Structure formats: C-alpha cells, structure tokens
N, C-alpha and C positions, 0 to 999 in steps of 0.2 A: 176489897183489895186494901190490905193494911200496910203495904209497902210504902216507900217514900224515896223520891229522887231528890238529890240536892246537887245543885252546880255550884261549886266554890268558883268565884269569878273576880274579875277586876274590872273597874271602870275604864272605858276607852281601851278595850282589849278586843281586837278583830277576831281572834280564834273564839273568844267566850261568845261573840255575838254569833259567830258561824255556828257553834255547839247548839246554842239555844235556838237558832233557826231550823237547824237538822232536828233537834228534839221535837219542835212544833210539828215539822212535817211528818215525822215518825208518828207522832200522836194521831194524826189524821188517818193512819193507815193501821193502828192498834191501840187498844185502851193502855195508857200509860198512869202509873202512879201520881200521885200530886207531886207537883215541882216546887222545890224551895230554892230560893237564890240567896247565897250568902257572899258578901264581899270580902275577899281575903285579907283585904287592908285594914278591916275592923277588928281584927281579932290577932294579937301576936302569935298565939299558937299555931292558928291555921297559916299565918303568913311564914313561920318558920317550916311548917310542915310541907305546904304547897305552893309558897310564893312564886317560885321560879317554873311552877309547872301548870300554871292555869290555863284553860279551865280544866277541873277534875270534876268528873260526874260519879257521884256516890249513889248506890241502891242500899237503903238501910245502914248507911254509915261506911259500908265497904266500897273501895276504889273499883269502878267499872272500868274507866279509862282516864286518860289525861290528854289534854291538848286537842285531840281530835275524837269526834264521836265514833266509838266502834259499835254501830247499830246491831250487828250480828252479836256480838258478846252481850250486849243490853237485852235483846230478844231471848237469848239462851238462858240468861240469869232470870228473867221474868217468867220464862215457861217453867223453869225449875222451882221458883218461889211460889208459884201459883199450882204446881203439879201436885 
C-alpha cells in the first residue's frame, strides 16, 4: 500500500485527539496506510490553510475530512485507491 494518511493537528486540541483515537480504532478493523502527524502551528502555510479547521485528515495530500473523522469516506477512498 503506497498511500499515506496525514493528520494536520494542533497540540492540546480535543478534536485532534478524538480523530487520532478514532483512526486507531479503525486501524484495528481494516488496514490503514502509514499515518503521519503534522503540527499546523509549525508551518505558516499550513496554519493559513487549515489553522481554524484542525484536525484535517489527508490521504496522499487530498483532504478527506476536517474536524471529525468521516470513516465512511475514508473507507471509500481507500477502496478506490487500492482498487
């Protein structure tokens, strides 16, 4: 699987922690690509693009969802990318 998941997050962010917990749970039910975490506050460009909408889940750089995990959409996109 050559895809990559990225979570753009912020420290001390409850929604970010919630998304990561939900991704871990989803990963126990299906294979997920490697997960990378990027702190939005370490990159001014990311902060401008996503600062008010974290967490943001990206699949190969494309937005899957913002603020809440959309597990159904992630499953659909992963099936499509592997298909």
